[in-house]
Each structure stands twice: as structure tokens, then as C-alpha cells.
C-alpha positions in Angstrom: 129.4 110.3 77.7 126.2 112.3 77.6 124.5 109.5 75.8 125.6 107.0 78.4 124.5 109.3 81.2 121.1 109.9 79.6 120.7 106.1 79.1 121.5 105.5 82.8 119.1 108.1 84.0 116.3 106.7 81.7 117.0 103.2 83.0 116.9 104.4 86.6 113.6 106.2 86.0 112.1 103.1 84.4 113.3 100.9 87.3 111.7 103.4 89.8 108.5 103.6 87.8 108.1 99.8 87.9 109.5 99.2 91.3 107.6 96.7 93.5 105.6 98.1 96.4 107.5 97.8 99.7 106.2 95.5 102.5 105.6 97.3 105.8 104.7 96.2 109.3 102.8 98.0 112.1 105.0 99.4 114.9 102.6 98.2 117.6 104.1 100.4 120.2 103.2 103.5 118.1 99.9 102.5 116.6 96.5 103.2 118.0 93.2 102.2 116.2 90.1 103.5 118.0 86.4 104.0 117.5 84.5 106.8 119.3 80.8 107.5 119.6 78.4 109.7 121.5 76.7 108.2 124.6 73.1 109.5 125.2 74.3 112.9 123.8 76.4 113.4 126.9 79.9 112.3 126.2 82.2 110.6 123.7 83.2 107.1 124.6 85.9 105.0 122.9 87.1 101.5 122.1 90.5 100.4 120.9 91.4 97.6 118.5 94.5 95.9 119.8 94.8 92.6 117.9 95.2 93.0 114.1 97.2 91.4 111.3 97.6 92.4 107.7 99.3 92.9 104.4 100.8 96.4 103.9 102.4 96.8 100.5 103.0 100.5 99.9 104.1 102.3 96.8 104.5 106.0 97.7 105.2 107.1 94.1 102.2 105.2 92.7 99.7 104.7 95.6 97.3 102.9 93.2 99.8 100.0 93.2 99.5 99.6 97.0 97.8 96.8 98.9 96.2 97.1 102.3 94.4 94.1 103.7 93.8 94.0 107.5 92.0 91.5 109.7 90.9 92.6 113.2 90.4 90.0 116.0 87.2 91.1 117.8 87.1 88.3 120.4 90.4 89.2 122.2 91.2 92.4 120.3 89.0 95.1 121.9 89.9 97.4 124.8 87.4 99.7 126.5 88.8 100.8 129.8 86.3 101.1 132.7 84.0 98.1 133.2 86.0 96.4 130.5 85.0 92.8 131.0 81.3 93.6 131.1 81.3 95.9 128.1 83.5 93.6 125.9 81.3 90.7 126.9 78.3 92.7 125.6 80.0 93.5 122.4 81.0 89.9 121.8 77.5 88.6 122.5 74.9 87.7 119.8 73.3 91.1 120.6 76.1 93.0 118.7 79.1 91.4 117.0 78.3 87.8 117.7 81.9 86.9 117.7 81.2 83.2 118.2 80.0 83.3 114.6 82.0 86.3 113.3 85.2 86.5 115.3 86.9 89.1 113.0 86.4 92.3 111.0 88.1 92.6 107.7 89.2 95.6 105.7 90.5 95.4 102.1 91.5 98.6 100.3 90.1 99.1 96.8 91.5 102.5 95.8 93.9 105.3 96.7 93.7 108.9 95.6 96.1 111.8 96.3 97.0 115.0 94.6 100.0 116.0 96.7 101.4 112.7 98.0 100.7 113.9 101.5 96.9 113.9 101.9 94.3 111.8 100.1 91.7 109.1 100.5 91.7 105.3 100.7 88.5 103.5 99.8 87.9 99.9 100.8 85.4 97.3 101.8 84.9 96.7 105.6 83.3 93.4 106.6 81.6 93.1 110.0 79.2 90.3 111.0 79.5 88.9 107.5 78.2 92.1 105.9 80.5 94.1 103.6 80.1 97.9 103.3 82.3 100.3 101.3 84.1 102.9 103.4 86.4 105.9 102.7 89.2 107.0 105.0 90.9 110.5 104.8 94.6 109.8 105.0 97.5 112.0 105.9 101.1 111.0 105.5 102.6 112.7 108.5 106.2 111.9 107.7 108.3 109.5 105.6 111.8 109.1 107.0 114.9 108.3 105.0 115.0 104.8 106.5 111.5 104.2 105.1 109.6 104.5 108.4 106.2 106.1 107.7 103.7 107.8 110.0 100.0 108.1 109.0 96.8 109.4 110.4 93.5 108.2 108.9 89.9 108.9 109.9 86.5 107.8 108.7 82.9 108.2 109.9 81.1 104.9 109.9 77.4 104.4 110.2 76.7 101.3 112.4 73.3 100.5 110.9 74.9 100.2 107.5 76.1 96.7 108.6 72.9 95.6 110.5 70.4 96.7 113.1 72.3 94.4 115.5 75.6 96.3 115.0 73.6 99.6 115.2 71.9 98.6 118.4 70.6 101.5 120.6 71.0 104.0 117.7 70.4 106.9 117.4 69.3 108.0 120.9 71.3 106.0 123.5 74.3 105.5 121.3 75.1 107.5 118.1 74.8 105.6 114.9 77.9 107.4 113.7 81.2 106.1 114.9 84.5 107.9 114.2 87.3 105.6 113.3 90.8 107.0 113.9 94.1 105.3 113.0 97.4 106.8 114.2 100.2 104.5 113.1 103.9 104.3 112.5 104.9 101.7 109.9 108.3 100.1 109.5 109.8 98.4 106.5 109.4 94.7 106.9 112.6 92.8 107.5 112.2 90.9 104.2 112.3 94.3 102.3 114.8 95.9 104.6 117.6 93.5 103.7 
């Protein structure tokens, strides 16, 4: 009996170790992706990304097996609040994002590191206006519920001129070159993996 039990436990451990990552989807009602910057040294302003699609295959036991690949629609996927149409039109123009030629931004994770399974870093490549720059996000797993729902906060400081002088327009005096990217999200197990 002890041999059978030990064998069953070993088989279960092996199955867990080689389990496939689980597919997740954004809970869009509880996800906010924003970028903030300083305006003329006077105040922080912000922009939200509202239209995004991606592949989220997460392995909480072995994060290095995870896949994160997200595409952001810049043409219709930006929200800025006051003077929205004028500001978004300016961002979409050839002066900055030139969305007629580059309608999307694209992030692909290249690595995950954590020592406690709660906090860590996610490195990846972020492509804007056809230029790819490596970035690092500080990630916190806020909670992982029994049903698989997961809540994360991730932040990174991006330097606009790393992509191009065009993306870094008005830096550093009128608009800070540094932009703080903040992601607060709740992720739900995709229906295909929930069944």
C-alpha cells in the first residue's frame, strides 16, 4: 500500500511539473492599462489603453513556461479624457505614433523571474512605430483565487526617446521623457481551459 501511495504521489508530482500553462483572458471590466507623464513640470497627465488583444498562457509554478503576447490598437484604443478628440488626433498623427503606418503597439514577454511567487519581473520587447525596445516590468501577484482568477499589478518606467525622437516629442521640458506604465488587471481562466 505504501508503495502504491508513493507511486501515485510521484506520478501526481510529475504531472504537475509538466502541466501545460493555463490560458487566461482579461476581465476588461477590471483591467486598467495607463501611461502617465509630467506636463511642463506642473502636473501628471495620463492616457489609457482600451483596445488590446493577446495570448496569456500562465504557469504559476514555473513562470518561465508562461507566454504573454499582447497587441494594443492605437488608432481607436486610446482614451485621454478632457479635449479627447484633439489630443488623440495629435497622438495618431505623423508627428507622434503615425498610426496610419503603425496602427498598433506590440509587447512580447521574453523572461520571468520571481523568488517568492508573488513579486518579480517580466522582461519583454515592446514595439512602437516599428522600433523594438527591451523593457522590464515589476510585477505583483495580488491574489490567486481557488477558481483560478488572478489579479496582478505591473509597472515600468519607459523612456519615450528610446523608440524615436518622434515618439519622444517635446521631451524633456514640455513633456517628460519618462512615462510610467501601470497595469492593474484581473485575469480569468479562458473558457477553453475552464471546461
